[in-house]
N, C-alpha and C positions, 0 to 999 in steps of 0.2 A: 376391555378391548382396546381402549385408547392407550393404556399402559403397555400392552403387548406390541402394538404398532410402534410406539415410541422406542421401546427397547430394541425392536428389530431394525428400525431406521438408524439408531445410534450404532448398532453392531455393523450394519452394512457400510455406514459412513466411515467407521474405524478401519475396516478392511480396505476401502477405496483409498483412504489417505495413506495407509501403510504401503499399498501398491504404488501409489503416485510418488512416494518417496521425496516429497518436497519439504517435509517437516521431520524432525527426529522422531523415531517411532515411540519413544517413551513419552514424549509430549502428547502425541496422538492418543495413546491409550489412557493417559492420566486425564486429559481433557474429556474424552468420551466416558471415562469412569465417573468423573465429577458430574457430567450431564445425566448419567444414569441415576446417581444419587439424588440430584435436584429435580430433574424433570419427571423421571419415571416413578421413583419412590416418594418424592416430596409433593409434586404438583398433581400427577395423575392418580397415584395410589393413596397419597396422604398416610403413608405407613412408616412410622418410626421403627416398627419391628423389622420390616424388610431392610431398612438401612443398617440396623445393628447386626442382623443375620448375615448380610453381605460383607460388612466390614470384618465380622468374625473375630474381633480382637479378644473376646472372652476365651476363645479356645486356647490361647497362649498360656492362660493361667489355670489350665486344667492338668491333672496328672497324666492323662492320656496323651497330651501333646509331647511330653518329655519321656514318658515311660509307658510303653505299650503293654497292655495286659489282655488276657483273653476276653475281658469284659469291656474293652475299650470301645467307645462309641464310634459310629461311622463318621467320617469327615463331613463337617457341615458345608453348606453351600457358601459361595463367596470367596474372599481372599484366602488362599491356601498358604498360611504363614509358615508351615513346615517346609514347603518348597522354597520359599524365600530365604529362610534361615539356612537351610542345607546348601543352597546355591552360594550364598554369601560365604559360608564356611569353606566350601571347596575352592572358591575364587581366592580367598586369602591363602589357603594352603598352596595353590598353584603358583601364586605370586612369590611365595617363599621359596618354592622349588626352582623357579626361573631365576630368582636372585642368586641362588647357590650354583647355577650352571648345570643343573641336573639334566635338562633336555638336550642341550648341546653335547654334553658328555656322553649321553646314551647314543645319540646319532653317530658321533665320531667313533665310539667304541665298536658299534656294529659295522660301520664302513671299514674300519681297520681289520676287524675279524674276518671279513670276506676279501681282504687284500685289495680293496678299492676296485673290484671288478664290477663294471656297470650293471650287467644283468643280475648279478648277485645282490647288489645294493637295491636294485629295482624290486626284486622279489622280497627281500628282507624288510625293506622300508614299508611295503604294503602290509605285511604281517605286523610290524611294529606299530603302524598307524592304527590298525584294528585293535591291538591289545591295549595301547595307551588310551584310546577313546572309550574303552570299556569302563575306565575309572576317572578319566579327566575330560573336561569339556573339549569337544572336537575342534573348537576355534583355537584353543591353546595348542593342541596337537599340531594343527596345520600351520600355525604361526611359526613354530620352530622347525618343523619338518621341511616346509617349503623354503625357508631361508637357508637351511643346511644343504638342501638339494641343489639350489641355485649355486651355492658356493662350490659344491663338488662338481657341478656341471661345467663351471668355468675352468676348473683344474683338469678334469678328465675329458673335456671337449665333447660333451654330448648335449642334446636338446633336453632341457629340464621339464618341458611341458608334459610329455607323456607320463613322467614319474609323478608330477604334481597332480595330474588328473586322477591317476590310480590311487594316490594317497588320500585325496579328498573323498573318493568313493568309499575306500576302506575305513576311513575315519567315521563316516556316517553309518556304515555297516556295523562297525565295532560298537558305536553308540547304542545301536538297537539291542545289543546282547545283554545289557544289564540295566538295573534301575537307575544307576548313577551316570550312565553314559550320555544320554541325550536329554535335553529339557522336557520333551514330551513324555519320556519314560518316568522322569522324576515326578511330573504332575500326575501321571496315571498311578504310579506306585503310592504316593502320599495320599491321593484322593480315595483310592480303593483299598488301601491298607495291604498292599502286596509287598513282599520282602525281596531283598536282593537275591536270595536263593531261588525264590519262585521265578523271578525274571530269568536268571541265568540257566535254569533248567527247562525253560520254555522258549522264550525268544532267543536265548543264548544258543540253544541247540540249532535252531533254524539259521541263526547268523553264522555259526561255525560251518555248517553244511554249505551255505551260500559262499562263504569265504573261499573254500576250496575251488568252487566253480569259477568265482570271479577272478582269482589269481591266475588261473589257466586262461580265462577269457582275455584279461589284459596282457598276458604274456604274448598271446597270438596276435593281439591288436598292435602291439608296439615293438615286437622283437626285431623287426627290420630297422626301425628308427634308432634303436639303441644298440644295434649290433657292432657298430664301429665307434670306438672311443679311444682317446689317447691314454698314455700311461701316466705315472706319477713318480717323480724323482725323490731322492732321500730328503732333500731340503723341504719339499712340500709336505712329505709324509710327517716330518718332525713338527711342522707348523700346525698340522691337523691332529696332533697328538691329543687324545681324550683328556689327558692331565691338564692341558692348557686351558680347557673349558672350566676347570674348577678354580674359583677365586679364593675360596676359603674351605679348607678340608672340614673344619668344624661345622660350618653352615651346611655343607654338602651332606655330611653324615646325619645331622639332625633332621634336615628336610627329607632325606630318604627314609629314616625311621618313622617320621610322622606320616609319610605317604603309606608305608607298609602297614602301620597301625590303623590308618583310616580304612584301608582295604579289608583288614581283618575284622574291624568293627562293623563294616557294611555286610560282610559275608555272614557274620554271627549275630546280627541284630535281632533276628527272630528268636534266638536262644537267650540272649542277654536281656531283651526287652527294651533296650535303648532305641528310641525313635530316631529317624534320620535327622530330625531337628536337633536332638541332643548330640548326635555325632558331628553335625556341622558346627555347632557351637563349641564343642570340645576341641575339634581340629583347629578352629580359628583361634581360640584362646591359647593353645599350646604353641601354635606357629608364631603368634605375636609375642608371646613370652620369650620364646627362643631367639626371636629377632632382636630383642633388646631395643637399642636406640634407633634401629631401622624399622621398628614397628609402624611408625607414622608414615614412612615412605610406602610400605606395603599397603596400608589402608588407603593412601592416596591413589594407588594404582588399581584398586578394585573397580570393577565395571558397575558402578551404581546405576547407570542408565538402564542396564538390562534388568536390574532388580525393580526399578520403578516401572519399567515396561510390564513386568509380570503383575505388579500390584494393580495397575490400571486395567490390564486385560482381565484379571479375575473379577474386578468390579463390573465390567461390561457383561461378562458371561453370567455373573450373578443376577444381573437384570433380566437376562433371557430365562434363567431358571425360575426366578421368583414370579415372573409373569406367565409362565406356562408355555412359552414359545418352544423350548427344547422338547417338552413333552409332546407337543403337536408334531414336531419334526420326527421324533421317535415313532409316533403313530403312523406317519407316512411310510417310513422304512418298513415297519411291521406289516402294513397293508400290501406294499409292493412285493415283499418277500413271501407273503402269505404264511408267515410263521416258519417257513422252510429255512433251517439253519445254514444249509449250503449256500442258498441265495443270499441270505443275510451277510454271511462272511464275504462273499464275492462283492457285494455292494460296498461294504465298509472298507475292505482292503484296497479295491481299485479306486473307489471314490476318494478315499483319503490320500492315496498315492498321487492321483491326478491333480487333486486340489493342492497338495503340498508341493507339487513341482513348480507352481507359479506363485504361491502365497506362503509366507512363513508358516511352518508346520506347528509352531507353538500355540498360536491362537486356535488353530483348528483342533488340536488335541484337547485343549482346555474346554472347547465348546462341545466336543463329542463325548466327553466323560459322562455328563448327566444324561446324554442321549442313550448311550449303551446301558447305563444303569436302569433307565426307564424301559428299554427294550427287554432287558433280562426280567424285569418285574412283570411286564405285560404279556410277554410271549412264552416265558418259561425257559428262555435260552440261558445257557451257562455264561455268567458274567465274565469269568476268567478267560474263556475262549474269545469272547468279543474284545476283551482288553488286549490280549496278545495280538489279535488281528489288527486292532487300531494302532498298536505300537509299531508293528512292522510296516503298515501302510504309510503312516506319517513319517517315520524315521527314514525309510528307503525312498519314498516318493520325492522327498526334498533333494535327493541326489541327482535328479534327472536334468535340471537346468542350472545355469550359473547363479540364479537368484533364489533357488528353492530352499537353501539352508545357509546359515551364517558361515559355516566352514567353506562353502563354495565361494562365497563373496570374498572372504579373506584370502583364500588360496589363489584365486584368479587375480586379485588386486596386487598381491605380492609379485606374482609372475609379471604382470604388466609394468609395475614400477621398476623392475629389474631388466626391462627391455624384452620381455617374452610375452606379448599380449596373446590372450586366448580368445578367439572369436566364438560366437554362439555356435556356429557351424561345427567348429573343431570340438567344442565341448559336447554338443548334442550327439555327434557322430558315434561316440563310444558310451556316453553316460546313459542315453535313453535305452539302448539295448540291454545294458548292464542292469538298469533299474527294472526293466520288464522281466529279465531273467530271475532276479531275486524275488520280485513280487510273485511270480509263478511258482518258484520253489517254496516260498512261504505259504501260499495258498494250498499247494499239494501237501506240504507237511502238516498243516492244520487239519485238512480233511482226513488224512491217513491216521493222525495221532488221536484226534479228539472226537471224530464222528463215526 
């Protein structure tokens, strides 16, 4: 009982400190993770087994970690090292692509293809944001898209805020479509052993249906604001040439091939047996080898703070799981729903959406995975349905507010830095209805397809 209370207090304290935002979030989760190991497992439980199970280091040295077979064991509780390694590998790949000018080239190519017409750029950038975020972290997508959008806005004389807002939302929506798109999906996929194909044929279908509706929604929201824009002369057009974005043709070609190879490996990993950890490691090694002398610079640019954040987070959630807190939480949801699948889905999707609108959706997803696993075991509910429900709720709920997801923070920060501040009122005015629309679409799709 004391261990459960301590684990719960540490978890709540972690969330409060993350929301307070006075300390870097990776320091918060690492400190709370250390407190879990010492106070919960060491002092209260006196269990070395719980410590080792939560650290979960031994999983790295098993065949199932690198190569998935039909007999592969279920992911253990604690630190999900497959998620950590996959994220690190993708970060290294993305840094290699950025160094080669891939993202700027892509943005400028599309802008040129639509003859720099503002409404056409608006619509195509939304779709591009969605597609890129299916495979690349949404933070990276928004970093480059927002910067290029502001540059185009200065030349074509339009307000970039509507375009940035729509790009942020579509990036989060695109991230919900695949296992590699958003961190919550990576955690869900690696923890529950779901494949890229399973995600794209389930959450991907919902996300694609939602995209059609959302593009129409944002078009009607912002068409008047973007209706009038200046032209572009020949000199400016030449300066924005896609070729100018490519610093080295060799690096550009290599980074493009690596990216396409990573996509193919992710799509086929159920057939090849390669785990996402293997894919992440392979992509990282090839990227660094191709970079040559610039490999150290790429490694220096990797976001290690996010990786440490995940490790600390998994330790804290491991404390909740080892002490039975999450099992009690699952029991509460089961009692409220009365075992009714429709009610269970509604609670999970709306609860996760509302929660993720105000608190980082990554900790919530990590916390809920053992909860839905327990719900499936105790109520007989289909675990995969609960997983798709959780993925859509956490991924889309984060879009509702400026602080709900990392991409939102990055996009609004870039806009403010360039003299285009986005107020909470301006953000919420379009994002909250869009979020509610997608959550409703998701819930209806889940009801119609699975129940």
